[in-house]
C-alpha positions as CSV (number, residue, x, y, z in Angstrom):
1,M,92.2,52.7,107.3
2,S,95.9,53.2,107.0
3,A,97.6,56.2,108.6
4,V,98.1,59.2,106.3
5,A,101.4,61.1,106.5
6,N,99.9,64.5,105.9
7,P,96.2,64.3,106.8
8,A,93.7,66.7,105.3
9,T,92.2,69.4,107.5
10,V,89.5,72.0,106.8
11,A,91.9,74.8,107.5
12,E,94.4,73.5,105.0
13,C,92.0,72.5,102.2
14,L,89.3,75.1,102.3
15,R,88.8,77.7,99.6
16,V,86.1,80.3,99.7
17,G,84.3,80.9,96.4
18,A,81.7,83.4,95.2
19,G,79.8,85.3,97.8
20,F,82.4,84.9,100.5
21,S,85.5,87.0,101.2
22,Q,88.9,85.8,102.6
23,G,87.8,87.4,105.9
24,D,85.0,84.9,106.1
25,R,87.4,82.0,105.6
26,N,88.5,81.6,109.3
27,W,84.9,81.8,110.5
28,I,83.8,79.1,108.0
29,A,86.8,76.9,108.8
30,E,85.7,77.0,112.5
31,Q,82.2,76.0,111.5
32,F,83.6,73.1,109.5
33,A,86.2,72.0,112.1
34,T,84.2,68.9,112.9
35,L,84.9,67.6,109.4
36,D,88.6,67.3,110.3
37,A,88.2,63.8,111.8
38,R,86.5,62.6,108.6
39,L,89.0,64.2,106.3
40,A,92.0,62.9,108.3
41,G,91.9,59.7,106.2
42,F,92.8,61.6,103.1
43,H,96.1,63.2,102.0
44,A,96.0,67.0,102.3
45,D,97.6,67.5,98.9
46,A,94.9,65.4,97.3
47,T,91.9,67.0,99.0
48,E,90.1,70.3,98.2
49,L,87.0,71.9,99.7
50,E,85.3,75.0,98.2
51,V,82.3,76.8,99.7
52,S,80.3,79.4,97.9
53,V,77.0,81.2,98.3
54,K,74.7,82.6,95.7
55,D,72.5,85.6,96.6
56,R,74.0,85.9,100.1
57,E,71.5,87.1,102.8
58,A,68.7,87.2,100.3
59,R,65.5,85.0,100.4
60,G,66.7,82.6,97.8
61,Q,70.3,82.2,99.0
62,K,72.0,78.9,98.1
63,V,75.2,77.6,99.8
64,T,77.2,75.0,98.0
65,L,80.1,73.0,99.4
66,E,82.2,71.0,97.0
67,C,84.8,68.3,97.9
68,W,87.4,66.8,95.7
69,V,89.4,63.8,96.9
70,A,91.9,62.2,94.5
71,G,90.6,58.9,93.2
72,R,87.0,59.6,94.1
73,Q,84.1,61.4,92.5
74,K,83.4,65.0,93.4
75,I,80.9,65.4,96.2
76,V,78.6,68.4,96.1
77,T,76.2,69.5,98.9
78,T,73.8,72.4,98.9
79,S,71.5,74.2,101.2
80,T,68.8,76.8,100.7
81,E,68.4,77.6,104.4
82,E,67.8,81.4,104.8
83,D,70.1,81.7,107.8
84,L,73.7,81.6,106.6
85,H,75.0,79.9,109.8
86,A,72.3,77.2,109.5
87,A,73.1,76.7,105.8
88,L,76.8,76.2,106.5
89,N,76.0,73.6,109.2
90,D,73.6,71.9,106.8
91,V,76.2,71.5,104.0
92,R,78.8,70.5,106.5
93,D,76.6,67.7,108.0
94,D,75.6,66.6,104.5
95,L,79.2,66.4,103.3
96,R,80.1,64.3,106.4
97,R,77.2,61.9,105.7
98,K,78.2,61.6,102.0
99,L,81.9,61.0,102.9
100,N,80.8,58.2,105.2
101,D,78.6,56.7,102.6
102,A,81.4,56.8,100.0
103,K,83.8,55.1,102.4
104,T,81.2,52.4,103.2
105,R,80.6,51.7,99.5
106,Q,84.4,51.4,98.8
107,E,85.1,48.9,101.6
108,P,84.5,45.2,100.7
109,R,82.0,43.4,102.9
110,H,81.4,39.7,102.8
111,N,83.1,39.5,99.4
112,K,83.6,35.8,98.5
113,H,86.1,36.7,95.8
114,L,88.4,38.3,98.3
115,R,88.1,35.3,100.7
116,A,88.9,32.9,97.8
117,V,92.3,34.7,97.3
118,D,93.3,33.5,100.7
119,Q,93.1,29.9,99.6
120,P,96.3,28.2,98.4
121,D,96.7,28.1,94.6
122,G,93.2,29.7,94.3
123,A,91.6,26.4,95.3
124,P,87.9,26.6,95.5
125,L,86.3,26.4,99.0
126,Q,84.9,23.1,100.0
127,D,81.3,23.0,101.2
128,A,82.2,22.9,104.9
129,E,84.8,25.6,104.4
130,R,82.3,27.8,102.5
131,E,79.7,27.5,105.2
132,E,82.3,28.4,107.9
133,A,83.6,31.4,105.8
134,E,80.1,32.7,105.4
135,T,79.4,32.7,109.1
136,V,82.5,34.8,109.9
């Protein structure tokens, strides 16, 4: 992945939504700090995170973490864990997993079309060349 001039961090991109106060923001940012390594591949000005909770500290509480990265679909993770700390960890881990999955889907793997571009004048691969390229 290419280096990003202004990498995204949780502290820079996180907004607190319904159910949280600005006083909770620093505590939540600390809980989500492990996402910094995954977010570093994105530009800070093109990345947003928002965490919210419905029915905080009640039996049916629901924590939601939304992530917007320019050029990608919005990623939403939720947790219904009764413990707020556990719910925050749950949505954090799920977001990390979904970001990794999205990155994997976007990277080409064994794409014959991309390999054919390397051929001069778009010449098709010969049988021997094709077998060699497929084993790489």
